N, C-alpha and C positions, 0 to 999 in steps of 0.2 A: 591592251595597253599598247603603246607605242614603244618598239625597242630601240635602245642605242643603234646608231649607224657608223660603220667604220667604213672608210673610202680608203683604197690602195690607189696611190697617186706616183708618176715618175715617168722619166721621158722611156722612149721605147727601148727593149733588149736589156732592161736592167732585172728583169724575172719577176714582173707585177703578178703574173698569171700563174707562173710556177707557185709563187709563194702563196696565193691565193689558193690553189689546188692542193698544196702540200697542206694547209691548215684544214681545207674541207675534207681532204681525203684520208687523214689518219684518225679520224673520229676525236682527235683532241677538241675538234669544235663543232664538227657537223652536227646537226640535230635533224634537218631535212633538207632536201633540194626543193625549191619551189617548183610547183607542178606547171609544166608547160614553158619554162624558163630554164630548165637544167642544160638543155643543148647550148645555150649561149653563156652558161658559167660565168653570168655577170653580176648576180645577185643573190645570195643563200642565206638562210637563217642558220645561225652559228651560236656556239656555247664555249665557255672557257670557265672552268672551276665552277659551275652552276649559274653562271652569269650570261643570259641571251642576247645575242645581239645580232644585227644585219650587217652583212660584208658587201661592199659593192668592189667589183675590179673594174676601174675605169678604162683599163686596157682593152676591154671586151667591147667596147662602144665604137662602130664603125662610123667614121666620119669621111668616108669617101676618099677624095683626092684632095683633100685640103692641104694647105702647107703644113710643113713639120711644126712649126712654131705654134700655128694657127691650133693644131690638133692637140698638143700638150697644153695650151692655154685653155681650150673649151674643156678639156677633161678636168683640170684642175678646178676649174670654176664650177663644174658640177660638184666635186667634192666640197668646196666651199659652202656652196648652196644647201647641200643634202646633209653632210657628214657632222656627226658630233665629236669624232675623232679622226685626224688624217694620218694615214701612215705612209710617208714620204720614202719611197723606195730608191737606193742609190746602188752602184755595183763598186764592189772594193777593187777588182784587179784593174779597173779604169781610172780609177780616182775620181776627183771632183771634176766635173766637165762645164763647158759653158752652159750647156742645157741643163744640167743639175741647178746650176746658179740662176738661170731663167725660172724654173719651176719654183724655186725658193722663193723669189721675188713676188710671184704670184700668191705663195701660200702665206707670205708676211702679212698681206691684206684681209686673211681669213682671222676671224674672232674665234678660232677654233685651235684645240691643243693639236699639236703636230708632233708625231714620233718619228723620230729618222732611223730607219733601218737599213742597215749596210750589207746588201745580199751577196752571195758567192764568196764569202768569207770562210773559205773551207778548210785553210792550212794556215800555218804560223806566219808564213811570206805575206799572205793577202791580210791576214788579221792586224798585221802591224801598219797597214795603210787606213785602218779605221780612224785613227786620232786626225787624219787630215781633214774630216769630214766635219769637224767642230767648227770649221770656217764658215759653213753653211748657216749657222746662228740658231741650231735647233736643239741644244744642250747634249746631254750625253747621246751618241749614236750606240745603235744596238748591233753588233755583229750577228748575222744570221745566214743559213744556208737553206734557200727554199728546196733545193735538189736533196739534201740530206737531213733536212729538219732541225738543224742545229739552231739554238739560241732561240726557238719559237715560245718556249715558256717564258723567258725573261720579258720577250717583246709584248706577248699577250698579256703578262701582269701589268707592263707598263700601261698597255692600252685601256685595261679594264678600270685601272685607277683614274682614270680621266673621264669616265663617263658621268654625265649628271646625275645629280643626287635629287630625286623627286620627293624624297621624305620631308613631310610637312607642308605639302603642296596642299591647298583647300581642296575638300572634296566637291566633285562637280555631280550634282544630281539629275543633270539633263540627260535625255537619250541622245547619244553622239552618233550621226549617220553621215554617210559620205556617198556621193555619186562618182561611180567610176564607169570607165569605158575607154573605147578608141578616141582618138582626136576626131574632131568633127561629128560626134555623134549628138551633140547639143547639150553637154553637160552645164556649160556656161549659162545658155538660155534658160535651161530647167530651174536652175539656182535663182536666176533674176525672177523668173516668172513665180515661183515660190515664195520669194521674200516681197514681190511685187503687189500681192493681193492681201488687204487686212491683216498684215504680219506687224507685230510690235517688235522691232530690234530692240534688245535690252543693251547688248554691248558687243565690241568687238575685242576679240582677245588675240593678242598677236602671238604667233607661232615661236616656239621656244629655240628652233634651231635656223630658222629662215624667214624669209618675209611674208609666208603666208598669213592669212589670217582666218580663224575660225569663227564662223557667226552663230550668235546664240539669238533665238527668238521664241516666242510663245504662241502656241496655236491651241484652241481648245482646252486651255487651261494646263497645258501641259508645256515644259520647257524642253527646248531642242538645242543642240549644237550640231550645225551644219560644219563638218571637218572638210577643211579645205584639201583638194586634190593636187594643188599646188601648180595649177595650169596657168596661173595668174601671170607670171613673169616668163617671157620668150625672149632669149636674147641669141640671136643668130641661128644659125642652121641645126645646131644641136638640140636647140629647144623645140624646134617645128619638123625636123626631119627624122629624129632618131626615135623610130618607136619604142625600142627597148628602155628609152630612158623615161617615156610616158608610164610603161608599167612599173618601173621602179618608182615613179611618184605614186602611183595609184597604190602599190604594196603598203607605202608608207601610212596613207589614209586609211587602208584596210585594218592596219594595225591597230589605229587608234579609234576605230569605230565599233559600235555595238552592233549597228545595223549597215548593209551595204546595199545601194541602190545600184544593180548592174543596168546601164543604159546602153541600150542597142538601138541602130538607126533603121526605121521601117524600110527607108527608100532602099538601103544597101543591104539590107538582110544579115545574116550572121556571118562573121569573119572569124579567123584562127585565133586574131588576138584577142577577141570577145571570149574565147573559150579559156585562154590562158588567165587573164584577169579574173573572171568567174571562179575558175578552178581555185586559184589562189585563196580567194575568200571563202570557199567551201572548206577548204582544208586548213585555214585558220580558224574555223568553227563560228563564223560570225553569222547573225541573222542575215536573209537575202530576199531582196525584192527584185524582179526583173521589170525593168521599165521599158517599153518600146515606144522610142520617142518619135516623132514627125509622122505620127498617125494619120493627120489631118491631110496628109500630102498623096495617100494612095488611093486609087480609084478601087471601090469595094464592090462586091456583091455579097450574096447571102453567106457564103464560104469563106470569105477572105479572113475574118477573125481565128476561124476554128483552124483553118488550115496554118496560120502562122503560130497559133498556139502549138499544134502538133509538131512544127517544124522545130520549135523550142524545145519542146519536150524530147524529143529525138536527138538533137543536138548537145542538149545539156541534161542528159538521163539522171547524172547524180545531183540535180537540183530539183527533182521530183516536188520536193517540198515546198519550193519558193513560189509565192503567188506571182501571176503576171498582171501588169496592169499596161494599158495602151494609152498613151498620154501625148499630148501637144504642148510644147512651151510656148508656141505662136498662138493658139486658140485658148490655152489654158484647159483644155479638155482632160478632166478627170483629175485634175492636180489638187483639187479640195479634198480628194479621197486619201492622200498620201499622209497627212499626219497622223491620222487614226489608224491608218493602216501599219506606219513604221511603229508606233505606240503598241499595238497588238504583237507585232513581230518582237518586238523587244520583252514584252510581257512574256511571250512564249519561251524566248531565248533564255530567261531568267526563273522560269517556272520548275516548281518542285512538286512531286507527287508522293504521296504518302506511301509507306512501304506496303501496307495492307492491302490498299486499293491497287498497287501495282502488281503484288502477288495473285490478287483475284483474275487480273486480266492474263497475267502469264499461264496461271493453271487451266482458265479457259480455252487459251489458245492451243495448249498443249492437248487438250480433251478433243479440239477441233481438228487439230492436227498433230499426231503421237511424234514425238522424236525420233531421230532416225538412228538405225543400229547398222554395227559394223561386226562382221565375223561373230556373229551371237551375242556381242555386247552392245546394249542400248544406251544412248545419251539420256542422263538423269538431270533434270533440272530442278534443284532443290528450292530456292528462291533468288528473289533480285531486291535490290536497293539502289536509290538515287544516290551518288557520291559527289555530285558537282553540277553546277548551272554554268550557263554562257559557254558552252552549249550544254544542255542537259545531257549527263553522262550516267549509265547504269552499269552496275556490276552485277552479272549474273553469276551464281556460284553451280558448278556442275560436277559430275563426277570426274570427266575428263574434257578439258576444253578444245583437245583436238579433234574431238567428235563433232564439234560444234560446224557443222558445214556451213559456209556463206548461204546457201539460199534459206536455211532455216534461221539463220540469223536475222537475214532480211525479212523472212515470216514475222518474227518475235517484234521486229521494229516496226513493221506495217501495223500489226495489232496494236501495239502501243500507241502509235500515230491515230489509229481508229477510234481509240477510246479517250484519247487525251488530245486537245488542241495544242499540237506543235507546228502548226504553218509557220513558214518562215525561217525555221531554224532547223540546222542538222542536229541529229541527236546520236550519241555514242553507246554502243554497247561491249562492254568488255566482258569476257568470260573468265572466271577463275574456279580453280580446283578447290573444293571445301576440304579444308583440313580436319 
């Protein structure tokens, strides 16, 4: 599912990052930090009173030496494009400034809810200035303190109330997939090539929060929806040169996908950002296929393909379950295989295993490799059962979960994979003490 996105916007030095970190750091909101992107502190998976959302700190986007007004304009435009709700941060001690009014004028154009947060309202004197901010035209201002955490509950209550309601939306029975990767790996060319061959486009569905378009098509009697990674619109430097922004958009596509196609550039090899985005897709529990594009451009010998596969397995050890396909958007090489493979990975992602069959596999695995012991006490595995799909999740009941060493858990996972086809999907094992 695609989570609502909250963007924190405002001029420099009003405390955007402080507020972002305060919400994330107090476990009022934080669920997980995005793997590989935590050092940027720009995009996090968050929660408030059971409602999950994504939070963007636009102040973390580095726009280089652009003029001041250009920076705040571009940051606000990112929020306008991406967010479901915008939190506009101003500073109580400084009052309403010309820069605040410029940001406000940009946000007026957004067809998005804007919540006004007056930061640094730490004492009665500064809180009295809060009423001055009604002049910005965004309704009731919320006095908060990013440093001390004051007023965050009321602010987040107001934010959550503005999230879009998806209840009653028609059920989509298509397989949703997206192509993600660094700029210039050939995502757009692959999309065009996939849709250009004997494909029947059923309809185009406009995105709910931006001008992106998800494309529906049918292949081999199976309905697919290609989730737009929102790389279509490029306005100025921020869209072309800010790598963190492209990661942000990829994350949203991942959230809305059943299967993710991680696209690598055969000419350039594997880069750090490839690992970032692939790591997020893995942590999000999506089905994954690795595509190596521009394979036609390489000079090859008998070892080229095997060497590249080994490199991928080495650099993406956590994606050992993901199939690798070497393709070319230019020549169409192996693209005809993708619909069937996406369908298979989606089916594996949603596969259920009967408990009796699962326990036969677990007991056979224990007979093959007995459970570990510690100080005379042996781990006992009583039984297992599948509790969820997408990704397949299994609970294994044991005498003491602390005795389940990572290596033995990996052994059990490998045995399950060996007996059931879970290619392309992560599987989760959870140990519970039997009561």
